[in-house]
C-alpha positions as CSV (number, residue, x, y, z in Angstrom):
1,M,91.7,84.9,68.9
2,H,89.9,83.9,72.1
3,S,88.3,86.8,74.0
4,T,90.5,86.2,77.1
5,D,93.5,86.5,74.8
6,D,92.2,89.7,73.4
7,L,91.7,91.1,76.9
8,R,95.2,90.1,77.9
9,F,96.7,91.6,74.8
10,K,94.8,94.9,75.2
11,S,95.7,95.0,78.9
12,H,99.3,94.5,78.1
13,Q,99.2,97.4,75.7
14,F,97.9,99.7,78.4
15,L,100.5,98.4,80.9
16,L,103.3,99.1,78.4
17,E,102.2,102.7,78.3
18,L,101.9,102.9,82.1
19,D,105.4,101.4,82.5
20,A,106.8,103.9,80.0
21,A,105.1,106.8,81.8
22,T,106.4,105.5,85.2
23,T,109.9,105.2,83.8
24,G,109.7,108.7,82.4
25,M,108.8,110.0,85.9
26,M,111.5,108.0,87.6
27,M,114.1,109.4,85.2
28,L,113.0,112.9,86.2
29,V,113.1,112.0,89.9
30,S,116.7,110.7,89.5
31,T,117.7,114.1,88.0
32,H,115.8,116.0,90.7
33,E,113.4,117.5,88.2
34,M,110.2,117.2,90.2
35,T,108.8,120.6,89.4
36,G,108.3,122.5,86.2
37,E,106.8,121.8,82.8
38,R,108.6,118.5,82.1
39,W,107.4,117.2,85.5
40,E,103.9,118.3,84.8
41,L,103.8,116.7,81.4
42,A,105.2,113.4,82.8
43,R,102.7,113.5,85.7
44,Q,99.8,114.0,83.2
45,R,101.1,111.2,81.0
46,H,101.3,108.9,84.0
47,C,97.8,109.8,85.3
48,A,96.3,109.3,81.8
49,A,98.0,106.0,81.4
50,Y,96.8,104.7,84.8
51,E,93.3,105.9,84.2
52,A,93.2,104.3,80.8
53,W,94.4,100.9,82.1
54,N,92.1,101.2,85.2
55,S,89.1,102.0,83.1
56,F,89.8,99.1,80.7
57,I,90.3,96.6,83.6
58,N,87.2,97.7,85.5
59,G,85.1,97.8,82.3
60,S,86.3,94.4,81.4
61,A,86.0,92.8,84.8
62,Q,82.7,91.2,84.1
63,V,84.3,89.1,81.3
64,L,87.6,88.3,83.0
65,P,87.8,84.7,84.3
66,R,87.4,84.4,88.1
67,Y,90.1,82.5,89.8
68,P,90.0,81.3,93.4
69,A,92.1,83.4,95.9
70,V,95.6,82.1,96.5
71,P,96.0,81.2,100.2
72,G,98.8,82.9,102.0
């Protein structure tokens, strides 16, 4: 597999976890459970998922292809 494909695949894995964590938090918001143990666990999961994805992207930035900015 090409290294760019590897990066996309790994990034996608991190984004799936981030999406699942966000969905979990939004489910708690919809049921007005924004305090307590369940909220804290969901918040921690979301923070960890974001940090993992962000670290991966920033650590991989030097090997990601550079594309010109899209006007607009």
